N, CA and C atoms as an extended XYZ file, in Angstrom:
339
Properties=species:S:1:pos:R:3:atomname:S:1:resname:S:1:resid:I:1 pbc="F F F"
N       192.869      189.994      102.871 N   UNK     1
C       193.513      189.246      101.803 CA  UNK     1
C       193.440      187.764      102.161 C   UNK     1
N       193.175      186.943      101.144 N   UNK     2
C       193.062      185.497      101.350 CA  UNK     2
C       193.897      184.779      100.307 C   UNK     2
N       194.557      183.705      100.734 N   UNK     3
C       195.313      182.864       99.818 CA  UNK     3
C       194.683      181.484       99.798 C   UNK     3
N       194.389      181.013       98.591 N   UNK     4
C       193.952      179.623       98.419 CA  UNK     4
C       195.242      178.816       98.361 C   UNK     4
N       195.492      178.083       99.420 N   UNK     5
C       196.807      177.537       99.714 CA  UNK     5
C       196.797      176.014       99.783 C   UNK     5
N       197.860      175.429       99.241 N   UNK     6
C       198.139      174.011       99.407 CA  UNK     6
C       199.548      173.939       99.993 C   UNK     6
N       199.667      173.581      101.272 N   UNK     7
C       200.984      173.596      101.905 CA  UNK     7
C       201.982      172.608      101.294 C   UNK     7
N       201.515      171.670      100.490 N   UNK     8
C       202.426      170.720       99.844 CA  UNK     8
C       203.023      171.275       98.554 C   UNK     8
N       202.526      172.426       98.113 N   UNK     9
C       202.964      173.032       96.853 CA  UNK     9
C       204.047      174.080       97.124 C   UNK     9
N       205.175      173.953       96.463 N   UNK    10
C       206.276      174.890       96.691 CA  UNK    10
C       205.905      176.312       96.265 C   UNK    10
N       205.185      176.487       95.168 N   UNK    11
C       204.783      177.828       94.729 CA  UNK    11
C       203.823      178.449       95.741 C   UNK    11
N       202.948      177.634       96.302 N   UNK    12
C       202.004      178.127       97.302 CA  UNK    12
C       202.747      178.562       98.567 C   UNK    12
N       203.693      177.745       99.011 N   UNK    13
C       204.487      178.107      100.194 CA  UNK    13
C       205.299      179.371       99.937 C   UNK    13
N       205.882      179.472       98.743 N   UNK    14
C       206.701      180.641       98.407 CA  UNK    14
C       205.837      181.908       98.344 C   UNK    14
N       204.638      181.782       97.814 N   UNK    15
C       203.742      182.938       97.724 CA  UNK    15
C       203.323      183.396       99.112 C   UNK    15
N       202.978      182.465       99.970 N   UNK    16
C       202.612      182.813      101.344 CA  UNK    16
C       203.784      183.502      102.046 C   UNK    16
N       204.974      182.960      101.890 N   UNK    17
C       206.163      183.553      102.518 CA  UNK    17
C       206.430      184.957      101.970 C   UNK    17
N       206.230      185.143      100.674 N   UNK    18
C       206.435      186.453      100.058 CA  UNK    18
C       205.458      187.480      100.625 C   UNK    18
N       204.200      187.096      100.759 N   UNK    19
C       203.219      188.000      101.358 CA  UNK    19
C       203.617      188.355      102.784 C   UNK    19
N       203.982      187.346      103.552 N   UNK    20
C       204.360      187.577      104.952 CA  UNK    20
C       205.596      188.459      105.049 C   UNK    20
N       206.555      188.268      104.158 N   UNK    21
C       207.770      189.084      104.195 CA  UNK    21
C       207.483      190.533      103.816 C   UNK    21
N       206.335      190.773      103.209 N   UNK    22
C       205.903      192.127      102.869 CA  UNK    22
C       204.882      192.661      103.865 C   UNK    22
N       204.819      192.030      105.044 N   UNK    23
C       203.978      192.521      106.121 CA  UNK    23
C       202.508      192.155      106.025 C   UNK    23
N       202.174      191.222      105.156 N   UNK    24
C       200.777      190.809      104.988 CA  UNK    24
C       200.587      189.434      105.619 C   UNK    24
N       199.611      189.327      106.481 N   UNK    25
C       199.256      188.035      107.083 CA  UNK    25
C       197.871      187.663      106.545 C   UNK    25
N       197.851      186.997      105.380 N   UNK    26
C       196.568      186.701      104.753 CA  UNK    26
C       195.804      185.601      105.494 C   UNK    26
N       194.514      185.566      105.264 N   UNK    27
C       193.717      184.426      105.698 CA  UNK    27
C       194.128      183.260      104.813 C   UNK    27
N       194.471      182.150      105.425 N   UNK    28
C       194.912      180.979      104.666 CA  UNK    28
C       193.737      180.025      104.523 C   UNK    28
N       193.361      179.813      103.288 N   UNK    29
C       192.277      178.871      102.987 CA  UNK    29
C       192.893      177.641      102.333 C   UNK    29
N       192.847      176.544      103.050 N   UNK    30
C       193.340      175.288      102.493 CA  UNK    30
C       192.225      174.741      101.606 C   UNK    30
N       192.285      175.169      100.357 N   UNK    31
C       191.167      174.950       99.449 CA  UNK    31
C       190.883      173.478       99.137 C   UNK    31
N       191.836      172.596       99.393 N   UNK    32
C       191.548      171.169       99.206 CA  UNK    32
C       190.627      170.660      100.310 C   UNK    32
N       190.729      171.258      101.501 N   UNK    33
C       189.868      170.897      102.629 CA  UNK    33
C       188.591      171.721      102.656 C   UNK    33
N       188.639      172.921      102.095 N   UNK    34
C       187.510      173.854      102.073 CA  UNK    34
C       187.350      174.344      100.633 C   UNK    34
N       186.805      173.478       99.760 N   UNK    35
C       186.765      173.793       98.332 CA  UNK    35
C       185.920      175.028       98.015 C   UNK    35
N       186.362      175.794       97.024 N   UNK    36
C       185.577      176.945       96.597 CA  UNK    36
C       184.298      176.486       95.891 C   UNK    36
N       183.252      177.274       96.065 N   UNK    37
C       182.004      177.002       95.367 CA  UNK    37
C       182.126      177.490       93.928 C   UNK    37
N       181.164      177.101       93.138 N   UNK    38
C       181.163      177.589       91.762 CA  UNK    38
C       181.076      179.110       91.742 C   UNK    38
N       180.262      179.687       92.619 N   UNK    39
C       180.139      181.151       92.683 CA  UNK    39
C       181.480      181.793       93.046 C   UNK    39
N       182.208      181.189       93.958 N   UNK    40
C       183.528      181.720       94.324 CA  UNK    40
C       184.504      181.607       93.158 C   UNK    40
N       184.423      180.529       92.418 N   UNK    41
C       185.283      180.367       91.244 CA  UNK    41
C       184.962      181.433       90.197 C   UNK    41
N       183.669      181.697       89.996 N   UNK    42
C       183.247      182.743       89.065 CA  UNK    42
C       183.790      184.103       89.514 C   UNK    42
N       183.714      184.381       90.824 N   UNK    43
C       184.200      185.651       91.353 CA  UNK    43
C       185.707      185.780       91.161 C   UNK    43
N       186.440      184.700       91.364 N   UNK    44
C       187.889      184.736       91.171 CA  UNK    44
C       188.227      184.991       89.705 C   UNK    44
N       187.519      184.337       88.805 N   UNK    45
C       187.767      184.586       87.384 CA  UNK    45
C       187.540      186.056       87.048 C   UNK    45
N       186.445      186.620       87.551 N   UNK    46
C       186.169      188.038       87.306 CA  UNK    46
C       187.276      188.908       87.881 C   UNK    46
N       187.729      188.588       89.083 N   UNK    47
C       188.787      189.359       89.733 CA  UNK    47
C       190.115      189.239       88.976 C   UNK    47
N       190.317      188.116       88.319 N   UNK    48
C       191.523      187.914       87.513 CA  UNK    48
C       191.406      188.581       86.143 C   UNK    48
N       190.183      189.004       85.802 N   UNK    49
C       189.969      189.663       84.518 CA  UNK    49
C       189.830      188.701       83.361 C   UNK    49
N       189.334      187.506       83.641 N   UNK    50
C       189.137      186.523       82.583 CA  UNK    50
C       187.805      185.822       82.784 C   UNK    50
N       187.309      185.237       81.725 N   UNK    51
C       186.072      184.466       81.778 CA  UNK    51
C       186.374      182.976       81.582 C   UNK    51
N       187.638      182.661       81.337 N   UNK    52
C       188.050      181.308       80.960 CA  UNK    52
C       188.505      180.489       82.160 C   UNK    52
N       187.748      179.458       82.542 N   UNK    53
C       188.140      178.622       83.680 CA  UNK    53
C       189.489      177.912       83.491 C   UNK    53
N       189.925      177.758       82.248 N   UNK    54
C       191.230      177.126       82.034 CA  UNK    54
C       192.356      177.941       82.661 C   UNK    54
N       192.117      179.234       82.888 N   UNK    55
C       193.133      180.099       83.499 CA  UNK    55
C       193.460      179.661       84.919 C   UNK    55
N       192.547      178.932       85.558 N   UNK    56
C       192.775      178.480       86.939 CA  UNK    56
C       192.657      176.962       87.053 C   UNK    56
N       192.867      176.268       85.941 N   UNK    57
C       192.721      174.814       85.911 CA  UNK    57
C       194.072      174.142       85.734 C   UNK    57
N       194.309      173.130       86.549 N   UNK    58
C       195.524      172.326       86.440 CA  UNK    58
C       195.270      171.221       85.415 C   UNK    58
N       195.531      171.541       84.154 N   UNK    59
C       195.219      170.622       83.062 CA  UNK    59
C       196.149      169.401       83.028 C   UNK    59
N       197.261      169.471       83.740 N   UNK    60
C       198.193      168.347       83.775 CA  UNK    60
C       197.845      167.290       84.810 C   UNK    60
N       196.851      167.572       85.632 N   UNK    61
C       196.440      166.608       86.663 CA  UNK    61
C       195.795      165.387       86.026 C   UNK    61
N       196.070      164.229       86.594 N   UNK    62
C       195.453      162.993       86.111 CA  UNK    62
C       193.930      163.091       86.147 C   UNK    62
N       193.400      163.749       87.169 N   UNK    63
C       191.945      163.877       87.310 CA  UNK    63
C       191.339      164.629       86.119 C   UNK    63
N       192.064      165.579       85.554 N   UNK    64
C       191.609      166.321       84.384 CA  UNK    64
C       191.387      165.359       83.222 C   UNK    64
N       192.343      164.454       83.020 N   UNK    65
C       192.237      163.462       81.949 CA  UNK    65
C       191.140      162.440       82.256 C   UNK    65
N       191.104      161.990       83.515 N   UNK    66
C       190.093      161.000       83.908 CA  UNK    66
C       188.676      161.496       83.646 C   UNK    66
N       188.459      162.782       83.872 N   UNK    67
C       187.130      163.355       83.676 CA  UNK    67
C       186.865      163.751       82.221 C   UNK    67
N       187.868      163.589       81.361 N   UNK    68
C       187.698      163.919       79.949 CA  UNK    68
C       187.389      165.386       79.720 C   UNK    68
N       188.119      166.273       80.411 N   UNK    69
C       187.800      167.697       80.372 CA  UNK    69
C       188.448      168.467       79.219 C   UNK    69
N       189.345      167.825       78.482 N   UNK    70
C       189.965      168.523       77.354 CA  UNK    70
C       188.867      168.913       76.365 C   UNK    70
N       188.797      170.202       76.055 N   UNK    71
C       187.790      170.696       75.127 CA  UNK    71
C       186.413      170.909       75.753 C   UNK    71
N       186.309      170.735       77.079 N   UNK    72
C       185.025      170.897       77.760 CA  UNK    72
C       184.578      172.354       77.724 C   UNK    72
N       183.269      172.555       77.777 N   UNK    73
C       182.756      173.925       77.789 CA  UNK    73
C       182.923      174.556       79.177 C   UNK    73
N       182.670      175.840       79.245 N   UNK    74
C       182.885      176.620       80.459 CA  UNK    74
C       182.112      176.067       81.650 C   UNK    74
N       180.836      175.780       81.464 N   UNK    75
C       180.015      175.281       82.568 CA  UNK    75
C       180.528      173.947       83.091 C   UNK    75
N       180.910      173.072       82.194 N   UNK    76
C       181.437      171.762       82.599 CA  UNK    76
C       182.717      171.934       83.405 C   UNK    76
N       183.601      172.828       82.932 N   UNK    77
C       184.859      173.069       83.647 CA  UNK    77
C       184.608      173.638       85.041 C   UNK    77
N       183.721      174.619       85.147 N   UNK    78
C       183.441      175.215       86.457 CA  UNK    78
C       182.845      174.186       87.413 C   UNK    78
N       181.941      173.357       86.925 N   UNK    79
C       181.370      172.306       87.769 CA  UNK    79
C       182.450      171.324       88.215 C   UNK    79
N       183.362      170.992       87.299 N   UNK    80
C       184.444      170.056       87.629 CA  UNK    80
C       185.396      170.659       88.656 C   UNK    80
N       185.707      171.945       88.527 N   UNK    81
C       186.590      172.604       89.491 CA  UNK    81
C       185.956      172.628       90.880 C   UNK    81
N       184.663      172.912       90.939 N   UNK    82
C       183.975      172.956       92.228 CA  UNK    82
C       183.920      171.572       92.876 C   UNK    82
N       183.760      170.545       92.067 N   UNK    83
C       183.646      169.181       92.592 CA  UNK    83
C       184.998      168.520       92.841 C   UNK    83
N       186.042      169.039       92.197 N   UNK    84
C       187.381      168.437       92.270 CA  UNK    84
C       188.413      169.533       92.511 C   UNK    84
N       188.532      170.013       93.745 N   UNK    85
C       189.434      171.151       93.995 CA  UNK    85
C       190.893      170.879       93.646 C   UNK    85
N       191.277      169.629       93.506 N   UNK    86
C       192.651      169.327       93.098 CA  UNK    86
C       192.940      169.912       91.714 C   UNK    86
N       191.900      170.213       90.954 N   UNK    87
C       192.073      170.778       89.621 CA  UNK    87
C       192.281      172.291       89.634 C   UNK    87
N       192.072      172.930       90.787 N   UNK    88
C       192.230      174.385       90.877 CA  UNK    88
C       193.712      174.722       91.005 C   UNK    88
N       194.162      175.599       90.116 N   UNK    89
C       195.556      176.050       90.158 CA  UNK    89
C       195.822      176.777       91.470 C   UNK    89
N       197.027      176.666       91.947 N   UNK    90
C       197.396      177.305       93.203 CA  UNK    90
C       198.751      177.960       93.061 C   UNK    90
N       198.946      178.913       93.921 N   UNK    91
C       198.012      179.556       94.828 CA  UNK    91
C       197.263      180.678       94.121 C   UNK    91
N       196.102      181.001       94.637 N   UNK    92
C       195.353      182.163       94.180 CA  UNK    92
C       195.213      183.083       95.388 C   UNK    92
N       195.563      184.335       95.192 N   UNK    93
C       195.443      185.331       96.264 CA  UNK    93
C       194.332      186.295       95.867 C   UNK    93
N       193.384      186.471       96.785 N   UNK    94
C       192.233      187.343       96.546 CA  UNK    94
C       192.275      188.504       97.532 C   UNK    94
N       191.939      189.674       97.021 N   UNK    95
C       191.879      190.863       97.872 CA  UNK    95
C       190.750      191.741       97.361 C   UNK    95
N       189.590      191.623       98.005 N   UNK    96
C       188.431      192.382       97.544 CA  UNK    96
C       188.042      191.919       96.161 C   UNK    96
N       187.951      192.834       95.244 N   UNK    97
C       187.589      192.495       93.872 CA  UNK    97
C       188.778      192.236       92.975 C   UNK    97
N       189.949      192.039       93.582 N   UNK    98
C       191.160      191.760       92.804 CA  UNK    98
C       191.695      190.393       93.175 C   UNK    98
N       192.410      189.781       92.250 N   UNK    99
C       193.029      188.485       92.521 CA  UNK    99
C       194.274      188.349       91.657 C   UNK    99
N       195.143      187.450       92.080 N   UNK   100
C       196.349      187.141       91.308 CA  UNK   100
C       196.693      185.677       91.519 C   UNK   100
N       197.176      185.067       90.480 N   UNK   101
C       197.665      183.702       90.539 CA  UNK   101
C       199.152      183.774       90.862 C   UNK   101
N       199.573      183.057       91.877 N   UNK   102
C       200.964      183.110       92.327 CA  UNK   102
C       201.896      182.223       91.530 C   UNK   102
N       201.865      182.346       90.237 N   UNK   103
C       202.758      181.597       89.350 CA  UNK   103
C       203.334      182.563       88.332 C   UNK   103
N       204.490      183.106       88.565 N   UNK   104
C       205.359      182.942       89.726 CA  UNK   104
C       204.820      183.715       90.935 C   UNK   104
N       205.339      183.407       92.103 N   UNK   105
C       204.858      184.053       93.319 CA  UNK   105
C       204.851      185.583       93.256 C   UNK   105
N       205.801      186.171       92.568 N   UNK   106
C       205.918      187.630       92.496 CA  UNK   106
C       204.698      188.293       91.848 C   UNK   106
N       203.901      187.534       91.127 N   UNK   107
C       202.707      188.109       90.488 CA  UNK   107
C       201.723      188.680       91.505 C   UNK   107
N       201.767      188.188       92.743 N   UNK   108
C       200.818      188.665       93.760 CA  UNK   108
C       201.219      190.030       94.328 C   UNK   108
N       202.439      190.461       94.067 N   UNK   109
C       202.906      191.734       94.610 CA  UNK   109
C       202.069      192.913       94.111 C   UNK   109
N       201.475      192.782       92.944 N   UNK   110
C       200.625      193.838       92.409 CA  UNK   110
C       199.402      194.099       93.283 C   UNK   110
N       199.004      193.122       94.079 N   UNK   111
C       197.863      193.294       94.983 CA  UNK   111
C       198.231      194.143       96.194 C   UNK   111
N       199.515      194.325       96.448 N   UNK   112
C       199.957      195.061       97.641 CA  UNK   112
C       199.950      196.564       97.446 C   UNK   112
N       199.826      197.021       96.206 N   UNK   113
C       199.864      198.471       95.966 CA  UNK   113
C       198.466      199.054       95.912 C   UNK   113
């Protein structure tokens, strides 16, 4: 199990703590320092059961506005996420071919069963 983690984010910290309190010690990927590739982003979307990059995009970030991404097509969004990891929603927990967005943190509990 791997968590795409930002230690400055309260939801990310809470999700990591929730996993640990349930006996899971996930691999912690500080995705701002080790950004996901476009292929990894595609795999996460598939694991989440969606094709829409907006599902994992922080649309409220200033960088989203600076890049003029409102209304952007799928390819443009995926390229922007790969080039600007600050735009990737956090935390994302991946386990094999499954994934969950930790918003709220309890959403990741479904990966434990």
